[in-house]
A tleap script that builds the chain and sets N, CA, C and O, in Angstrom:
source leaprc.protein.ff14SB
mol = sequence {
  NMET HIE GLU LEU ALA ALA THR GLU SER LEU
  LEU HIE THR ALA LEU ARG ALA ALA GLU GLU
  GLY ARG ALA LYS LYS VAL LEU LYS ILE ARG
  ILE SER ILE GLY ARG TYR SER GLY ILE LEU
  GLN GLU TYR VAL SER LYS TYR TYR GLU ILE
  ALA ALA ARG GLY THR ILE ALA ALA GLU ALA
  GLU LEU GLU PHE ARG TYR LEU PRO VAL TRP
  LEU CYS CYS THR LYS CYS GLY THR LYS TRP
  THR ALA GLY VAL LEU GLU ASP GLY THR VAL
  ASP GLU LYS SER VAL CYS PRO SER CYS GLY
  SER GLY ASP PHE THR LEU MET PRO GLU ASN
  TRP ASP LEU TYR VAL ASP ASN ILE GLU VAL
  CGLU
}
set mol.1.N position { -114.349 0.346 69.553 }
set mol.1.CA position { -115.023 -0.085 68.344 }
set mol.1.C position { -114.428 0.591 67.107 }
set mol.1.O position { -114.664 0.134 65.988 }
set mol.2.N position { -113.654 1.682 67.289 }
set mol.2.CA position { -113.072 2.326 66.114 }
set mol.2.C position { -112.021 1.451 65.439 }
set mol.2.O position { -111.593 1.750 64.324 }
set mol.3.N position { -111.600 0.368 66.104 }
set mol.3.CA position { -110.683 -0.574 65.461 }
set mol.3.C position { -111.331 -1.215 64.236 }
set mol.3.O position { -110.648 -1.520 63.259 }
set mol.4.N position { -112.646 -1.420 64.288 }
set mol.4.CA position { -113.341 -2.019 63.147 }
set mol.4.C position { -113.213 -1.124 61.922 }
set mol.4.O position { -112.860 -1.605 60.845 }
set mol.5.N position { -113.491 0.157 62.064 }
set mol.5.CA position { -113.377 1.096 60.942 }
set mol.5.C position { -111.925 1.189 60.470 }
set mol.5.O position { -111.665 1.235 59.267 }
set mol.6.N position { -110.986 1.216 61.406 }
set mol.6.CA position { -109.567 1.292 61.042 }
set mol.6.C position { -109.136 0.036 60.296 }
set mol.6.O position { -108.371 0.110 59.334 }
set mol.7.N position { -109.625 -1.112 60.740 }
set mol.7.CA position { -109.285 -2.382 60.096 }
set mol.7.C position { -109.853 -2.448 58.689 }
set mol.7.O position { -109.168 -2.875 57.760 }
set mol.8.N position { -111.097 -2.030 58.528 }
set mol.8.CA position { -111.700 -2.019 57.196 }
set mol.8.C position { -110.939 -1.086 56.267 }
set mol.8.O position { -110.762 -1.392 55.087 }
set mol.9.N position { -110.490 0.041 56.785 }
set mol.9.CA position { -109.732 1.002 55.987 }
set mol.9.C position { -108.380 0.428 55.559 }
set mol.9.O position { -107.994 0.551 54.396 }
set mol.10.N position { -107.659 -0.199 56.494 }
set mol.10.CA position { -106.350 -0.744 56.120 }
set mol.10.C position { -106.507 -1.927 55.161 }
set mol.10.O position { -105.667 -2.116 54.280 }
set mol.11.N position { -107.565 -2.722 55.317 }
set mol.11.CA position { -107.821 -3.806 54.376 }
set mol.11.C position { -108.107 -3.243 52.987 }
set mol.11.O position { -107.585 -3.743 51.991 }
set mol.12.N position { -108.929 -2.212 52.922 }
set mol.12.CA position { -109.247 -1.574 51.642 }
set mol.12.C position { -107.967 -1.045 50.980 }
set mol.12.O position { -107.782 -1.203 49.773 }
set mol.13.N position { -107.097 -0.424 51.761 }
set mol.13.CA position { -105.829 0.103 51.245 }
set mol.13.C position { -104.972 -1.026 50.667 }
set mol.13.O position { -104.421 -0.899 49.574 }
set mol.14.N position { -104.868 -2.123 51.406 }
set mol.14.CA position { -104.054 -3.253 50.950 }
set mol.14.C position { -104.640 -3.890 49.691 }
set mol.14.O position { -103.907 -4.222 48.760 }
set mol.15.N position { -105.963 -4.059 49.666 }
set mol.15.CA position { -106.594 -4.671 48.492 }
set mol.15.C position { -106.471 -3.786 47.261 }
set mol.15.O position { -106.266 -4.285 46.155 }
set mol.16.N position { -106.594 -2.478 47.446 }
set mol.16.CA position { -106.458 -1.546 46.324 }
set mol.16.C position { -105.032 -1.601 45.768 }
set mol.16.O position { -104.838 -1.634 44.553 }
set mol.17.N position { -104.040 -1.612 46.657 }
set mol.17.CA position { -102.644 -1.680 46.212 }
set mol.17.C position { -102.365 -3.006 45.514 }
set mol.17.O position { -101.667 -3.038 44.500 }
set mol.18.N position { -102.903 -4.097 46.046 }
set mol.18.CA position { -102.713 -5.408 45.427 }
set mol.18.C position { -103.360 -5.457 44.053 }
set mol.18.O position { -102.796 -6.016 43.112 }
set mol.19.N position { -104.535 -4.875 43.942 }
set mol.19.CA position { -105.239 -4.851 42.655 }
set mol.19.C position { -104.456 -4.045 41.627 }
set mol.19.O position { -104.327 -4.457 40.475 }
set mol.20.N position { -103.933 -2.891 42.050 }
set mol.20.CA position { -103.150 -2.054 41.142 }
set mol.20.C position { -101.894 -2.784 40.669 }
set mol.20.O position { -101.434 -2.579 39.546 }
set mol.21.N position { -101.344 -3.633 41.532 }
set mol.21.CA position { -100.149 -4.393 41.172 }
set mol.21.C position { -100.459 -5.739 40.554 }
set mol.21.O position { -99.558 -6.539 40.300 }
set mol.22.N position { -101.728 -5.987 40.314 }
set mol.22.CA position { -102.198 -7.250 39.720 }
set mol.22.C position { -101.728 -8.480 40.515 }
set mol.22.O position { -101.359 -9.505 39.941 }
set mol.23.N position { -101.753 -8.351 41.834 }
set mol.23.CA position { -101.346 -9.448 42.709 }
set mol.23.C position { -102.438 -10.510 42.793 }
set mol.23.O position { -103.625 -10.220 42.645 }
set mol.24.N position { -102.014 -11.723 43.030 }
set mol.24.CA position { -102.963 -12.824 43.179 }
set mol.24.C position { -103.303 -13.073 44.647 }
set mol.24.O position { -104.355 -13.619 44.978 }
set mol.25.N position { -102.370 -12.651 45.527 }
set mol.25.CA position { -102.557 -12.915 46.944 }
set mol.25.C position { -101.754 -11.905 47.759 }
set mol.25.O position { -100.638 -11.544 47.385 }
set mol.26.N position { -102.323 -11.453 48.869 }
set mol.26.CA position { -101.600 -10.590 49.806 }
set mol.26.C position { -101.019 -11.498 50.884 }
set mol.26.O position { -101.751 -12.232 51.549 }
set mol.27.N position { -99.697 -11.442 51.052 }
set mol.27.CA position { -99.015 -12.320 52.000 }
set mol.27.C position { -98.814 -11.671 53.361 }
set mol.27.O position { -98.954 -12.324 54.395 }
set mol.28.N position { -98.487 -10.389 53.357 }
set mol.28.CA position { -98.200 -9.700 54.616 }
set mol.28.C position { -98.591 -8.235 54.496 }
set mol.28.O position { -98.432 -7.615 53.444 }
set mol.29.N position { -99.106 -7.697 55.600 }
set mol.29.CA position { -99.419 -6.265 55.676 }
set mol.29.C position { -98.692 -5.720 56.895 }
set mol.29.O position { -98.910 -6.172 58.019 }
set mol.30.N position { -97.823 -4.739 56.656 }
set mol.30.CA position { -97.098 -4.090 57.753 }
set mol.30.C position { -97.845 -2.806 58.125 }
set mol.30.O position { -98.121 -1.955 57.279 }
set mol.31.N position { -98.161 -2.698 59.411 }
set mol.31.CA position { -99.009 -1.620 59.907 }
set mol.31.C position { -98.278 -0.843 61.000 }
set mol.31.O position { -97.681 -1.437 61.899 }
set mol.32.N position { -98.327 0.478 60.920 }
set mol.32.CA position { -97.772 1.330 61.968 }
set mol.32.C position { -98.922 1.924 62.772 }
set mol.32.O position { -99.923 2.378 62.216 }
set mol.33.N position { -98.756 1.911 64.092 }
set mol.33.CA position { -99.774 2.433 64.996 }
set mol.33.C position { -99.136 3.462 65.920 }
set mol.33.O position { -98.134 3.181 66.579 }
set mol.34.N position { -99.724 4.654 65.963 }
set mol.34.CA position { -99.288 5.675 66.916 }
set mol.34.C position { -99.703 5.273 68.318 }
set mol.34.O position { -100.788 4.725 68.511 }
set mol.35.N position { -98.862 5.533 69.287 }
set mol.35.CA position { -99.140 5.121 70.670 }
set mol.35.C position { -100.420 5.730 71.226 }
set mol.35.O position { -101.042 5.148 72.116 }
set mol.36.N position { -100.820 6.882 70.721 }
set mol.36.CA position { -102.029 7.532 71.228 }
set mol.36.C position { -103.197 7.442 70.260 }
set mol.36.O position { -104.150 8.214 70.361 }
set mol.37.N position { -103.129 6.510 69.328 }
set mol.37.CA position { -104.218 6.336 68.362 }
set mol.37.C position { -105.440 5.687 69.014 }
set mol.37.O position { -106.560 5.819 68.519 }
set mol.38.N position { -105.217 4.996 70.113 }
set mol.38.CA position { -106.305 4.270 70.755 }
set mol.38.C position { -106.594 2.935 70.084 }
set mol.38.O position { -107.526 2.231 70.472 }
set mol.39.N position { -105.798 2.584 69.078 }
set mol.39.CA position { -105.993 1.347 68.335 }
set mol.39.C position { -105.231 0.220 69.041 }
set mol.39.O position { -104.044 0.349 69.339 }
set mol.40.N position { -105.928 -0.873 69.298 }
set mol.40.CA position { -105.313 -2.038 69.928 }
set mol.40.C position { -105.126 -3.126 68.879 }
set mol.40.O position { -106.078 -3.529 68.211 }
set mol.41.N position { -103.900 -3.593 68.742 }
set mol.41.CA position { -103.594 -4.544 67.680 }
set mol.41.C position { -104.376 -5.841 67.825 }
set mol.41.O position { -104.691 -6.468 66.814 }
set mol.42.N position { -104.701 -6.266 69.033 }
set mol.42.CA position { -105.458 -7.514 69.165 }
set mol.42.C position { -106.855 -7.403 68.566 }
set mol.42.O position { -107.387 -8.388 68.053 }
set mol.43.N position { -107.457 -6.212 68.626 }
set mol.43.CA position { -108.774 -6.017 68.009 }
set mol.43.C position { -108.657 -5.904 66.493 }
set mol.43.O position { -109.506 -6.406 65.757 }
set mol.44.N position { -107.602 -5.244 66.036 }
set mol.44.CA position { -107.379 -5.161 64.588 }
set mol.44.C position { -107.229 -6.572 64.024 }
set mol.44.O position { -107.818 -6.897 62.993 }
set mol.45.N position { -106.451 -7.399 64.691 }
set mol.45.CA position { -106.253 -8.775 64.229 }
set mol.45.C position { -107.575 -9.546 64.205 }
set mol.45.O position { -107.868 -10.268 63.252 }
set mol.46.N position { -108.360 -9.383 65.257 }
set mol.46.CA position { -109.651 -10.083 65.348 }
set mol.46.C position { -110.607 -9.632 64.246 }
set mol.46.O position { -111.212 -10.464 63.570 }
set mol.47.N position { -110.744 -8.327 64.064 }
set mol.47.CA position { -111.647 -7.797 63.040 }
set mol.47.C position { -111.143 -8.107 61.632 }
set mol.47.O position { -111.931 -8.300 60.706 }
set mol.48.N position { -109.818 -8.151 61.487 }
set mol.48.CA position { -109.242 -8.432 60.175 }
set mol.48.C position { -109.677 -9.806 59.673 }
set mol.48.O position { -110.048 -9.959 58.509 }
set mol.49.N position { -109.632 -10.794 60.546 }
set mol.49.CA position { -110.039 -12.151 60.161 }
set mol.49.C position { -111.439 -12.157 59.559 }
set mol.49.O position { -111.701 -12.860 58.583 }
set mol.50.N position { -112.325 -11.379 60.141 }
set mol.50.CA position { -113.710 -11.314 59.679 }
set mol.50.C position { -113.815 -10.500 58.386 }
set mol.50.O position { -114.441 -10.933 57.419 }
set mol.51.N position { -113.202 -9.327 58.384 }
set mol.51.CA position { -113.320 -8.410 57.242 }
set mol.51.C position { -112.653 -8.961 55.978 }
set mol.51.O position { -113.113 -8.698 54.867 }
set mol.52.N position { -111.575 -9.722 56.147 }
set mol.52.CA position { -110.803 -10.193 54.991 }
set mol.52.C position { -111.317 -11.503 54.397 }
set mol.52.O position { -110.845 -11.926 53.341 }
set mol.53.N position { -112.265 -12.141 55.049 }
set mol.53.CA position { -112.790 -13.415 54.532 }
set mol.53.C position { -113.224 -13.279 53.073 }
set mol.53.O position { -113.902 -12.325 52.694 }
set mol.54.N position { -112.816 -14.254 52.270 }
set mol.54.CA position { -113.228 -14.267 50.873 }
set mol.54.C position { -112.447 -13.325 49.971 }
set mol.54.O position { -112.784 -13.182 48.795 }
set mol.55.N position { -111.404 -12.674 50.500 }
set mol.55.CA position { -110.592 -11.767 49.682 }
set mol.55.C position { -109.217 -12.385 49.453 }
set mol.55.O position { -108.869 -13.393 50.070 }
set mol.56.N position { -108.449 -11.782 48.575 }
set mol.56.CA position { -107.090 -12.273 48.326 }
set mol.56.C position { -106.153 -11.970 49.496 }
set mol.56.O position { -104.995 -12.386 49.493 }
set mol.57.N position { -106.658 -11.243 50.494 }
set mol.57.CA position { -105.851 -10.908 51.669 }
set mol.57.C position { -106.275 -11.713 52.897 }
set mol.57.O position { -105.816 -11.440 54.006 }
set mol.58.N position { -107.138 -12.692 52.705 }
set mol.58.CA position { -107.695 -13.441 53.835 }
set mol.58.C position { -106.638 -14.123 54.696 }
set mol.58.O position { -106.812 -14.240 55.909 }
set mol.59.N position { -105.551 -14.570 54.088 }
set mol.59.CA position { -104.525 -15.297 54.841 }
set mol.59.C position { -103.286 -14.455 55.118 }
set mol.59.O position { -102.256 -14.985 55.534 }
set mol.60.N position { -103.377 -13.169 54.894 }
set mol.60.CA position { -102.208 -12.300 55.088 }
set mol.60.C position { -101.806 -12.235 56.558 }
set mol.60.O position { -102.645 -12.208 57.458 }
set mol.61.N position { -100.511 -12.211 56.761 }
set mol.61.CA position { -99.964 -12.006 58.103 }
set mol.61.C position { -99.982 -10.499 58.379 }
set mol.61.O position { -99.615 -9.700 57.517 }
set mol.62.N position { -100.404 -10.125 59.569 }
set mol.62.CA position { -100.363 -8.723 59.971 }
set mol.62.C position { -99.138 -8.523 60.845 }
set mol.62.O position { -98.928 -9.248 61.818 }
set mol.63.N position { -98.331 -7.530 60.490 }
set mol.63.CA position { -97.139 -7.223 61.271 }
set mol.63.C position { -97.293 -5.789 61.788 }
set mol.63.O position { -97.446 -4.856 61.000 }
set mol.64.N position { -97.250 -5.622 63.099 }
set mol.64.CA position { -97.478 -4.318 63.714 }
set mol.64.C position { -96.182 -3.728 64.247 }
set mol.64.O position { -95.283 -4.439 64.694 }
set mol.65.N position { -96.119 -2.412 64.187 }
set mol.65.CA position { -95.045 -1.701 64.879 }
set mol.65.C position { -95.662 -0.445 65.461 }
set mol.65.O position { -96.506 0.195 64.834 }
set mol.66.N position { -95.236 -0.101 66.661 }
set mol.66.CA position { -95.733 1.113 67.298 }
set mol.66.C position { -94.783 2.260 66.994 }
set mol.66.O position { -93.565 2.124 67.104 }
set mol.67.N position { -95.357 3.382 66.613 }
set mol.67.CA position { -94.570 4.576 66.307 }
set mol.67.C position { -94.061 5.188 67.607 }
set mol.67.O position { -94.739 5.123 68.632 }
set mol.68.N position { -92.880 5.778 67.569 }
set mol.68.CA position { -92.383 6.430 68.782 }
set mol.68.C position { -93.253 7.638 69.131 }
set mol.68.O position { -93.932 8.208 68.276 }
set mol.69.N position { -93.213 8.006 70.397 }
set mol.69.CA position { -93.954 9.178 70.850 }
set mol.69.C position { -93.098 10.412 70.582 }
set mol.69.O position { -92.004 10.559 71.126 }
set mol.70.N position { -93.623 11.298 69.727 }
set mol.70.CA position { -92.914 12.531 69.398 }
set mol.70.C position { -93.481 13.685 70.196 }
set mol.70.O position { -94.697 13.850 70.297 }
set mol.71.N position { -92.584 14.485 70.765 }
set mol.71.CA position { -92.959 15.661 71.539 }
set mol.71.C position { -92.373 16.902 70.872 }
set mol.71.O position { -91.380 16.825 70.149 }
set mol.72.N position { -93.003 18.041 71.127 }
set mol.72.CA position { -92.486 19.318 70.626 }
set mol.72.C position { -92.448 20.303 71.792 }
set mol.72.O position { -93.458 20.529 72.459 }
set mol.73.N position { -91.293 20.876 72.024 }
set mol.73.CA position { -91.119 21.850 73.102 }
set mol.73.C position { -91.913 23.116 72.775 }
set mol.73.O position { -91.787 23.667 71.682 }
set mol.74.N position { -92.723 23.570 73.720 }
set mol.74.CA position { -93.515 24.780 73.486 }
set mol.74.C position { -92.675 26.041 73.654 }
set mol.74.O position { -93.109 27.123 73.259 }
set mol.75.N position { -91.488 25.923 74.230 }
set mol.75.CA position { -90.618 27.092 74.431 }
set mol.75.C position { -89.695 27.348 73.238 }
set mol.75.O position { -89.587 28.478 72.764 }
set mol.76.N position { -89.016 26.268 72.745 }
set mol.76.CA position { -88.021 26.490 71.690 }
set mol.76.C position { -88.357 25.776 70.372 }
set mol.76.O position { -87.695 26.011 69.361 }
set mol.77.N position { -89.382 24.908 70.373 }
set mol.77.CA position { -89.790 24.244 69.142 }
set mol.77.C position { -89.033 22.976 68.790 }
set mol.77.O position { -89.296 22.378 67.746 }
set mol.78.N position { -88.103 22.551 69.627 }
set mol.78.CA position { -87.359 21.315 69.374 }
set mol.78.C position { -88.311 20.121 69.412 }
set mol.78.O position { -89.220 20.063 70.241 }
set mol.79.N position { -88.090 19.172 68.505 }
set mol.79.CA position { -88.890 17.939 68.478 }
set mol.79.C position { -87.989 16.783 68.870 }
set mol.79.O position { -86.835 16.712 68.446 }
set mol.80.N position { -88.524 15.869 69.690 }
set mol.80.CA position { -87.765 14.709 70.117 }
set mol.80.C position { -88.705 13.565 70.471 }
set mol.80.O position { -89.902 13.764 70.679 }
set mol.81.N position { -88.133 12.353 70.535 }
set mol.81.CA position { -88.933 11.206 70.948 }
set mol.81.C position { -88.829 11.063 72.450 }
set mol.81.O position { -87.771 11.263 73.047 }
set mol.82.N position { -89.948 10.713 73.038 }
set mol.82.CA position { -90.023 10.622 74.489 }
set mol.82.C position { -89.918 9.191 74.957 }
set mol.82.O position { -90.170 8.243 74.215 }
set mol.83.N position { -89.540 9.069 76.202 }
set mol.83.CA position { -89.587 7.758 76.826 }
set mol.83.C position { -91.046 7.383 77.066 }
set mol.83.O position { -91.876 8.240 77.368 }
set mol.84.N position { -91.345 6.106 76.930 }
set mol.84.CA position { -92.698 5.618 77.151 }
set mol.84.C position { -92.666 4.647 78.324 }
set mol.84.O position { -91.814 3.761 78.390 }
set mol.85.N position { -93.596 4.825 79.237 }
set mol.85.CA position { -93.683 3.955 80.400 }
set mol.85.C position { -94.355 2.634 80.033 }
set mol.85.O position { -94.905 2.497 78.940 }
set mol.86.N position { -94.312 1.671 80.939 }
set mol.86.CA position { -94.877 0.348 80.664 }
set mol.86.C position { -96.352 0.395 80.285 }
set mol.86.O position { -96.822 -0.449 79.522 }
set mol.87.N position { -97.086 1.372 80.809 }
set mol.87.CA position { -98.525 1.465 80.495 }
set mol.87.C position { -98.780 2.190 79.178 }
set mol.87.O position { -99.933 2.395 78.796 }
set mol.88.N position { -97.700 2.582 78.473 }
set mol.88.CA position { -97.843 3.226 77.172 }
set mol.88.C position { -97.954 4.736 77.224 }
set mol.88.O position { -98.029 5.377 76.176 }
set mol.89.N position { -97.968 5.322 78.410 }
set mol.89.CA position { -98.065 6.778 78.521 }
set mol.89.C position { -96.680 7.415 78.443 }
set mol.89.O position { -95.664 6.753 78.653 }
set mol.90.N position { -96.660 8.715 78.138 }
set mol.90.CA position { -95.403 9.452 78.046 }
set mol.90.C position { -94.812 9.630 79.440 }
set mol.90.O position { -95.525 9.899 80.407 }
set mol.91.N position { -93.509 9.477 79.518 }
set mol.91.CA position { -92.801 9.733 80.770 }
set mol.91.C position { -92.934 11.219 81.085 }
set mol.91.O position { -92.384 12.064 80.380 }
set mol.92.N position { -93.660 11.524 82.138 }
set mol.92.CA position { -93.918 12.926 82.502 }
set mol.92.C position { -92.641 13.670 82.886 }
set mol.92.O position { -92.650 14.896 82.999 }
set mol.93.N position { -91.553 12.946 83.085 }
set mol.93.CA position { -90.280 13.575 83.422 }
set mol.93.C position { -89.518 13.989 82.172 }
set mol.93.O position { -88.389 14.472 82.263 }
set mol.94.N position { -90.133 13.802 80.998 }
set mol.94.CA position { -89.475 14.184 79.750 }
set mol.94.C position { -89.205 15.684 79.744 }
set mol.94.O position { -90.064 16.491 80.100 }
set mol.95.N position { -88.010 16.028 79.336 }
set mol.95.CA position { -87.651 17.439 79.200 }
set mol.95.C position { -87.001 17.646 77.843 }
set mol.95.O position { -86.413 16.727 77.272 }
set mol.96.N position { -87.114 18.852 77.343 }
set mol.96.CA position { -86.536 19.204 76.052 }
set mol.96.C position { -85.021 19.009 76.092 }
set mol.96.O position { -84.357 19.516 76.996 }
set mol.97.N position { -84.470 18.280 75.120 }
set mol.97.CA position { -83.030 18.065 75.094 }
set mol.97.C position { -82.237 19.333 74.747 }
set mol.97.O position { -81.027 19.391 74.969 }
set mol.98.N position { -82.924 20.351 74.201 }
set mol.98.CA position { -82.226 21.593 73.832 }
set mol.98.C position { -82.228 22.626 74.940 }
set mol.98.O position { -81.187 23.196 75.268 }
set mol.99.N position { -83.414 22.872 75.527 }
set mol.99.CA position { -83.505 23.959 76.513 }
set mol.99.C position { -83.860 23.492 77.916 }
set mol.99.O position { -83.831 24.288 78.854 }
set mol.100.N position { -84.195 22.219 78.077 }
set mol.100.CA position { -84.488 21.682 79.401 }
set mol.100.C position { -85.904 21.939 79.897 }
set mol.100.O position { -86.230 21.588 81.031 }
set mol.101.N position { -86.737 22.534 79.084 }
set mol.101.CA position { -88.118 22.824 79.489 }
set mol.101.C position { -88.928 21.531 79.586 }
set mol.101.O position { -88.711 20.587 78.827 }
set mol.102.N position { -89.848 21.509 80.519 }
set mol.102.CA position { -90.754 20.376 80.659 }
set mol.102.C position { -92.097 20.631 80.008 }
set mol.102.O position { -93.010 19.815 80.127 }
set mol.103.N position { -92.229 21.777 79.308 }
set mol.103.CA position { -93.476 22.122 78.630 }
set mol.103.C position { -93.403 21.629 77.184 }
set mol.103.O position { -92.557 22.066 76.404 }
set mol.104.N position { -94.312 20.705 76.844 }
set mol.104.CA position { -94.293 20.141 75.501 }
set mol.104.C position { -95.699 19.768 75.078 }
set mol.104.O position { -96.613 19.679 75.898 }
set mol.105.N position { -95.853 19.550 73.777 }
set mol.105.CA position { -97.110 19.044 73.231 }
set mol.105.C position { -96.817 17.754 72.484 }
set mol.105.O position { -95.703 17.531 72.011 }
set mol.106.N position { -97.830 16.913 72.386 }
set mol.106.CA position { -97.711 15.686 71.607 }
set mol.106.C position { -97.880 16.012 70.137 }
set mol.106.O position { -98.750 16.803 69.771 }
set mol.107.N position { -97.063 15.415 69.296 }
set mol.107.CA position { -97.134 15.637 67.858 }
set mol.107.C position { -98.239 14.760 67.244 }
set mol.107.O position { -98.589 13.724 67.810 }
set mol.108.N position { -98.783 15.166 66.103 }
set mol.108.CA position { -99.872 14.420 65.463 }
set mol.108.C position { -99.536 12.977 65.112 }
set mol.108.O position { -100.439 12.144 65.033 }
set mol.109.N position { -98.258 12.659 64.897 }
set mol.109.CA position { -97.858 11.301 64.545 }
set mol.109.C position { -98.290 10.288 65.602 }
set mol.109.O position { -98.420 9.100 65.307 }
set mol.110.N position { -98.511 10.746 66.813 }
set mol.110.CA position { -98.863 9.857 67.911 }
set mol.110.C position { -100.272 9.290 67.777 }
set mol.110.O position { -100.648 8.385 68.523 }
set mol.111.N position { -101.055 9.813 66.832 }
set mol.111.CA position { -102.437 9.362 66.648 }
set mol.111.C position { -102.630 8.635 65.318 }
set mol.111.O position { -103.759 8.294 64.967 }
set mol.112.N position { -101.570 8.396 64.583 }
set mol.112.CA position { -101.672 7.792 63.253 }
set mol.112.C position { -101.857 6.279 63.289 }
set mol.112.O position { -101.471 5.603 64.243 }
set mol.113.N position { -102.451 5.782 62.232 }
set mol.113.CA position { -102.515 4.355 61.927 }
set mol.113.C position { -102.432 4.276 60.418 }
set mol.113.O position { -103.236 4.895 59.722 }
set mol.114.N position { -101.472 3.525 59.899 }
set mol.114.CA position { -101.374 3.417 58.454 }
set mol.114.C position { -100.671 2.136 58.030 }
set mol.114.O position { -99.975 1.493 58.816 }
set mol.115.N position { -100.875 1.787 56.766 }
set mol.115.CA position { -100.204 0.641 56.166 }
set mol.115.C position { -98.843 1.120 55.672 }
set mol.115.O position { -98.754 2.030 54.848 }
set mol.116.N position { -97.785 0.494 56.188 }
set mol.116.CA position { -96.428 0.813 55.725 }
set mol.116.C position { -96.202 0.224 54.344 }
set mol.116.O position { -95.806 0.928 53.415 }
set mol.117.N position { -96.456 -1.077 54.214 }
set mol.117.CA position { -96.310 -1.743 52.928 }
set mol.117.C position { -96.977 -3.109 52.982 }
set mol.117.O position { -97.383 -3.592 54.040 }
set mol.118.N position { -97.074 -3.710 51.810 }
set mol.118.CA position { -97.651 -5.046 51.735 }
set mol.118.C position { -96.749 -5.934 50.893 }
set mol.118.O position { -96.060 -5.463 49.988 }
set mol.119.N position { -96.763 -7.218 51.202 }
set mol.119.CA position { -96.076 -8.213 50.379 }
set mol.119.C position { -97.142 -8.996 49.652 }
set mol.119.O position { -98.141 -9.408 50.243 }
set mol.120.N position { -96.925 -9.199 48.360 }
set mol.120.CA position { -97.917 -9.894 47.534 }
set mol.120.C position { -97.259 -11.007 46.730 }
set mol.120.O position { -96.037 -11.113 46.636 }
set mol.121.N position { -98.109 -11.811 46.169 }
set mol.121.CA position { -97.676 -12.916 45.312 }
set mol.121.C position { -98.244 -12.682 43.933 }
set mol.121.O position { -98.016 -13.484 43.027 }
savepdb mol mol.pdb
quit
């Protein structure tokens, strides 16, 4: 259900930016989603249709991209992108490219959801 709040937030962001730019219509909203945000694009799309009704963004196309999974080695501090399995989880065989350690933490970027940019008319 947190997709509803996330969708309302991204719509508000797009409408505010469009208003500041004196746009007449929002054509496209590009959205980045962290793999561990728990946000599912199909729910964002569904809620968007409802939330955007009657606004200048009602007919906007939503374009999604998933952010890579960033890891940080707990031994040497190296940061790298990890392989992601078909189910969206981190490949547990990931090892630090610098020191070879398998001890790592997920970086905060993996939980983000944000509007990259919008196209307006």
